[in-house]
C-alpha positions in Angstrom: -44.8 -36.2 -33.1 -41.0 -36.7 -31.8 -40.0 -40.7 -31.6 -40.3 -42.9 -29.0 -36.8 -44.0 -27.3 -37.0 -47.3 -28.4 -33.4 -47.6 -27.7 -34.0 -47.1 -23.6 -36.2 -49.3 -23.5 -34.4 -52.0 -25.6 -31.1 -51.4 -23.6 -33.9 -51.6 -19.8 -34.7 -55.1 -21.6 -31.7 -56.4 -22.1 -30.3 -56.0 -18.5 -34.2 -57.3 -17.5 -33.0 -60.4 -19.7 -29.3 -60.6 -18.1 -30.5 -60.1 -15.2 -33.2 -63.2 -15.3 -30.5 -65.2 -16.8 -28.2 -64.4 -14.3 -30.8 -65.7 -11.7 -31.9 -68.9 -13.6 -28.2 -69.9 -13.7 -27.3 -68.7 -10.2 -30.8 -71.2 -9.0 -29.8 -73.7 -11.3 -31.6 -74.1 -13.6 -29.6 -73.4 -16.3 -25.4 -73.3 -16.5 -23.8 -70.1 -16.3 -22.1 -70.9 -20.0 -26.0 -71.0 -20.9 -26.4 -67.3 -20.0 -25.4 -64.8 -23.3 -27.5 -67.9 -25.5 -30.5 -67.0 -23.0 -30.3 -63.6 -23.8 -29.8 -63.8 -26.8 -32.3 -65.4 -27.9 -35.1 -63.8 -25.7 -33.9 -60.8 -26.5 -34.5 -61.6 -30.4 -38.0 -62.6 -29.4 -38.3 -59.2 -27.9 -37.0 -57.4 -31.3 -39.3 -58.8 -32.8 -42.7 -57.4 -30.6 -40.6 -54.1 -30.6 -41.2 -55.1 -35.1 -45.1 -55.1 -33.0 -44.8 -51.7 -32.5 -43.1 -50.8 -35.1 -46.0 -51.4 -37.9 -48.4 -48.4 -36.8 -46.9 -46.2 -38.9 -43.9 -46.3 -41.0 -41.1 -42.9 -41.0 -39.9 -41.8 -44.2 -36.4 -43.5 -44.0 -37.3 -45.7 -40.5 -36.3 -49.1 -40.9 -39.5 -51.3 -41.1 -41.5 -53.6 -39.1 -40.5 -56.3 -41.5 -37.2 -55.6 -41.6 -37.3 -55.8 -37.6 -38.8 -58.5 -37.4 -36.7 -60.3 -39.3 -33.7 -59.3 -37.6 -35.8 -60.7 -34.6 -36.0 -64.4 -36.2 -32.6 -64.2 -36.7 -31.1 -63.2 -33.4 -33.3 -65.7 -31.9 -32.7 -68.2 -34.1 -29.0 -67.6 -33.2 -29.5 -67.6 -29.6 -30.9 -70.5 -30.0 -28.6 -72.6 -31.6 -25.9 -70.9 -29.1 -28.2 -72.4 -26.6 -28.5 -76.0 -27.8 -24.9 -76.1 -29.2 -23.5 -75.7 -25.6 -26.5 -78.4 -24.0 -24.3 -80.3 -26.9 -27.9 -81.5 -28.3 -28.2 -79.1 -31.1 -28.1 -82.0 -34.7 -30.9 -83.3 -33.6 -32.3 -79.8 -33.3 -30.9 -77.9 -36.8 -32.7 -79.2 -39.6 -36.3 -78.5 -38.1 -34.7 -74.4 -36.0 -33.4 -74.0 -39.8 -37.0 -74.6 -41.4 -38.8 -73.2 -38.2 -37.1 -69.8 -39.5 -37.3 -70.2 -43.3 -40.8 -70.6 -43.2 -41.5 -67.6 -40.7 -39.6 -64.8 -42.6 -41.5 -66.5 -46.0 -44.8 -66.2 -44.0 -44.0 -62.7 -42.5 -42.9 -61.9 -46.7 -45.9 -63.1 -47.8 -47.8 -61.1 -45.2 -46.3 -58.3 -46.2 -47.3 -57.8 -49.8 -50.9 -59.2 -48.8 -52.0 -56.6 -46.8 -51.2 -54.7 -50.0 
């Protein structure tokens, strides 16, 4: 069976997230400087969602769902840190973001071996 075109779907989601962030900036909810960081953070959430789609079956030489979820967590964390840095409130939240990311990765790694 042919692979699903997840690359094209992901690009479409990225364009939609950029449009959403630009609309929020135009409405005055966020600043235009915060648009790229918000797009990156939300795209990381999309990548985490892709891990759920991929968990059904593993291709022989493809990326595992665990790897995709890990990259999604890291991309989201990068976007959140950049967003908070733009708002100049990063230092108060940095320890909790760091512990949250490490905690998610530990839980996912534990669940990965728990299923076997």
